[in-house]
C-alpha positions, 0 to 999 in steps of 0.5 A: 360161324359154327364149325362142322363135322364131316362124318363118314361110315365106310365098308372098304371092298377094294383095299388097294384102290381105297388106299389111293383114295386115302392118300389123296383125300387127306391133303384135299381135306387139309387144304380146306381147313379140315383136320381128322379127329377120328380115323378107324379105331375102336367103335361100338355099333348100336343101331343101323348098318355096320360100316367098320371104318369110321372117319370124323374130320372137323372143318371151320364151317359147313360151307368149308366142308361142302366146298372140300367135297366138291373141290377138284382135289377131293373129287379126284380122290373120290374117283378111287373110292367109287367102286372100292367102298360102300360109304355114307357121308354127312356134314353136321354143323356144331353148336359151338 
């Protein structure tokens, strides 16, 4: 089964609340087999909307990434991100 990338582009509007999201989201992602391969760091915006925080996590499969998103643990974390950020999130299957 091909692995998958969880790619988030984020504009943080409330750093305190978003910090709480990050504290809870990391363990929820790890619980579902996800590992971060990029968090923040340098980037070059070539097209589209600029979101200064970019996060990429690798999961064992699209299904594992989607299960993480819908899990109680991640949804509890996401409660802190809602209203504290503008986000785009996509899961992309890799050709591996």
